[in-house]
C-alpha positions in Angstrom: 112.3 107.4 117.5 112.6 110.5 119.6 111.1 113.5 117.8 112.7 116.7 118.7 113.2 120.3 117.5 115.5 120.8 114.6 114.7 117.5 112.9 113.2 117.5 109.4 110.0 115.9 108.2 108.9 115.5 104.6 105.1 115.0 104.0 103.5 114.4 100.6 99.9 115.3 99.9 100.6 118.1 102.4 98.4 120.9 101.0 95.2 119.6 102.8 93.7 116.8 104.8 95.8 114.3 106.6 99.0 115.6 105.1 98.5 119.2 106.3 97.5 117.9 109.7 100.8 116.0 109.8 102.8 119.0 108.8 101.2 121.2 111.5 101.8 118.5 114.1 105.4 118.1 113.2 105.9 121.9 113.2 104.3 122.0 116.6 107.0 119.6 117.8 109.7 122.0 116.5 110.5 120.0 113.3 111.4 121.7 110.1 108.8 120.6 107.5 108.9 120.0 103.8 105.4 120.2 102.3 105.0 118.5 99.0 101.8 118.4 96.9 100.7 118.4 93.3 98.4 121.5 93.9 100.5 124.6 93.8 98.2 127.3 95.1 96.8 125.3 98.2 100.4 124.2 98.9 101.6 127.7 99.0 98.7 128.8 101.2 99.5 126.0 103.6 103.2 126.8 103.7 102.5 130.5 104.3 100.2 129.7 107.2 102.8 127.5 108.8 105.5 130.1 108.3 103.3 132.8 109.8 103.1 130.5 112.9 106.8 130.5 113.1 107.6 127.1 111.5 110.6 126.6 109.2 109.0 125.3 106.0 109.9 124.4 102.4 107.0 124.0 99.9 107.7 121.9 96.8 105.2 121.1 94.1 105.6 117.5 93.0 103.7 114.7 91.2 104.7 111.7 93.3 103.9 109.4 90.4 106.9 110.8 88.5 110.1 109.3 89.7 112.4 112.2 88.7 110.0 114.7 90.3 110.3 112.8 93.7 114.1 112.7 93.3 113.9 116.5 92.8 111.9 116.7 96.0 114.6 114.9 97.9 117.3 117.1 96.4 115.3 120.2 97.4 114.8 118.9 101.0 118.5 118.1 101.5 119.6 121.4 99.9 117.3 123.3 102.2 117.8 121.5 105.5 120.7 119.1 105.0 118.9 116.0 106.3 115.6 114.2 106.5 114.5 112.3 109.6 110.8 111.6 108.9 109.2 110.7 105.6 105.5 110.5 105.3 104.4 109.0 101.9 100.9 110.2 102.3 99.7 111.4 98.8 96.8 109.5 97.4 93.9 109.6 95.0 90.6 107.8 94.3 90.5 106.3 90.9 87.1 107.4 89.7 86.3 104.0 88.3 82.6 103.0 87.8 80.8 99.7 87.6 82.2 96.2 87.8 85.9 95.6 87.6 85.7 94.2 84.0 84.1 97.5 83.0 86.8 99.8 84.4 88.9 101.9 82.2 92.6 101.0 82.2 93.5 104.6 83.0 91.6 104.5 86.3 94.0 101.7 87.4 97.1 103.3 85.9 96.5 106.6 87.6 95.6 105.1 91.0 98.7 102.8 91.0 101.0 105.6 89.9 100.1 107.8 92.8 99.1 105.4 95.6 101.8 102.7 95.0 104.5 104.0 92.8 104.4 107.3 94.7 105.3 105.4 97.9 108.0 103.4 96.2 109.5 106.6 94.6 109.6 108.2 98.0 111.4 105.2 99.5 114.0 105.1 96.7 114.6 108.9 96.8 114.9 109.3 100.5 115.8 106.1 102.3 119.3 105.6 100.9 120.2 109.2 102.1 118.6 108.6 105.5 120.6 105.4 105.9 123.8 107.2 104.8 123.3 109.8 107.4 123.3 107.2 110.1 120.8 109.1 112.3 117.5 107.8 113.6 114.7 108.1 111.1 111.2 107.0 110.2 109.1 106.2 107.2 105.3 106.3 107.5 103.3 105.0 104.5 99.5 105.8 104.4 97.2 102.9 103.6 93.5 102.6 104.4 91.2 100.1 106.1 89.7 99.9 102.6 92.1 97.4 101.1 94.6 97.5 103.9 92.3 95.3 106.0 89.6 94.2 103.6 88.3 95.7 100.4 85.3 97.9 99.8 84.4 96.4 96.5 82.6 99.5 95.3 86.0 101.2 95.5 88.1 98.2 94.4 90.8 100.1 92.5 91.7 102.2 95.6 91.4 99.1 97.8 93.9 97.2 95.7 96.4 100.0 95.8 96.1 100.3 99.6 96.6 96.6 100.1 99.8 96.9 98.1 101.0 99.7 100.4 100.6 97.4 103.4 102.7 94.6 101.8 105.2 97.2 100.6 105.6 98.6 104.1 105.9 95.1 105.7 108.7 94.4 103.3 110.4 97.7 103.9 110.3 97.0 107.6 112.0 93.7 107.2 114.7 95.1 104.9 115.5 97.9 107.3 115.7 95.4 110.2 117.9 93.1 108.2 120.3 96.0 107.7 120.3 96.9 111.4 119.3 100.3 110.3 118.3 103.1 112.7 115.3 103.9 110.4 111.9 102.5 111.3 108.8 102.0 109.1 105.1 102.0 109.8 101.9 101.7 107.9 99.1 104.2 108.7 95.4 103.4 108.7 93.6 106.7 109.2 90.5 106.5 111.2 88.7 104.8 112.9 85.9 106.7 111.2 85.5 108.5 107.9 87.7 111.5 107.2 87.0 114.9 105.7 89.7 115.1 103.0 90.1 116.0 99.4 90.2 112.4 98.4 86.6 112.6 97.3 87.5 115.2 94.7 90.7 113.5 93.4 89.5 114.0 89.8 90.5 117.7 90.1 94.1 116.7 89.9 93.9 113.9 87.3 96.7 114.4 84.7 95.9 114.5 81.0 98.1 111.4 80.4 95.5 109.4 82.4 92.3 111.2 81.2 89.0 109.3 81.2 88.5 107.6 77.9 84.7 108.1 78.0 82.2 110.3 79.9 81.2 109.1 83.3 77.8 107.5 83.6 77.1 109.5 86.8 78.6 112.8 88.0 81.4 112.8 90.6 79.9 113.1 94.0 81.5 115.3 96.7 81.8 114.3 100.3 79.1 116.8 101.2 76.7 115.3 98.7 77.4 111.8 99.8 77.0 112.8 103.5 73.6 114.5 102.7 72.4 111.4 100.8 73.4 109.2 103.8 71.5 111.4 106.2 68.5 111.4 104.0 68.6 107.6 104.1 68.7 107.8 107.9 72.4 106.9 108.4 74.5 109.2 110.5 78.2 109.1 109.6 81.0 109.5 112.2 84.1 111.4 111.2 87.6 111.3 112.7 89.3 114.7 112.8 92.5 114.7 110.8 94.3 116.2 113.8 93.7 112.9 115.7 95.3 111.0 112.9 98.4 113.3 113.1 98.5 112.8 116.8 98.4 109.0 116.3 101.3 109.2 113.8 103.5 111.2 116.2 102.7 108.8 119.1 103.3 105.8 116.8 106.7 107.1 115.7 107.8 107.6 119.3 106.5 104.1 120.3 107.9 102.5 117.1 104.4 101.1 116.4 104.4 99.4 113.0 100.6 99.1 112.8 99.3 102.7 113.2 95.8 101.3 113.3 93.3 102.8 115.8 91.0 100.4 117.5 87.5 100.3 116.1 84.6 97.9 116.3 84.2 97.7 112.5 87.8 97.4 111.5 88.6 95.0 114.3 85.7 92.8 113.3 86.9 92.9 109.6 90.3 91.7 110.7 88.9 88.8 112.7 86.5 87.8 110.0 89.1 87.9 107.2 91.6 86.0 109.3 89.0 83.4 110.2 88.0 83.0 106.6 91.6 82.4 105.6 92.2 79.9 108.4 89.0 78.1 107.7 89.6 78.2 103.9 86.1 79.5 103.6 84.4 82.0 101.4 84.9 85.7 102.4 81.7 86.2 104.3 82.9 89.6 105.4 82.1 90.8 101.8 78.6 89.4 101.9 76.7 92.6 102.3 78.4 93.9 99.1 77.7 90.7 97.2 74.0 91.0 98.1 73.7 94.7 97.0 
């Protein structure tokens, strides 16, 4: 798809992190941008900053886990700009689950699935039919993760399960669009190849009351800064990928019609090979061995 000035991009989770980087990158290409997020004040600040830089922006507060709210986002986008050409289903949360899977609270799973999986599905259902009806070239980018999208990090298993679902969902969407001969493409994004400085670590700040924790956590939530400090104290330096590089990869991927927006990386490529070999050999998942031994 050829990105050009005057087109319209919708980005969820756009108040910070990857979503904000995407919004800025699209605006730099001359696109009109709809920023959607559940956090009203940061969303407004992000929109004001983009507007001050000359971008045409619409800010819309939305909980992507609520179907009618996402349909309202689509109505607002079309009312403001008359079309949508790029949809980035990017909003996501960590679950906050602790311990072994059989010890997890049901609400940890319900909340993570509502945002990370249902949020993507709601975006597809609210926007794709209108994009198809317009008949213009379009693109859908769904944000997954190497955690789950490639192989799970068992200590974050709820998140991993949701991100694995996003991969399959996007593969299916791609096939459905191709079967229709639609001018709309689809890709799955794996941000990286390293860690990212985003608000995902503090997802609990936006946890809705309907999915409140049923009992106190055994350990306090740990911020990214606290985790990074602990890793450094243990002698492990952590590499980070700037979110701007992720946004660049998305723009390049849309232009190249690249389904797998997956940057090369020694660890992720090794995980792909190890998992594929395990499946082909019908052998135990040795790529999880270091977690099993912990």
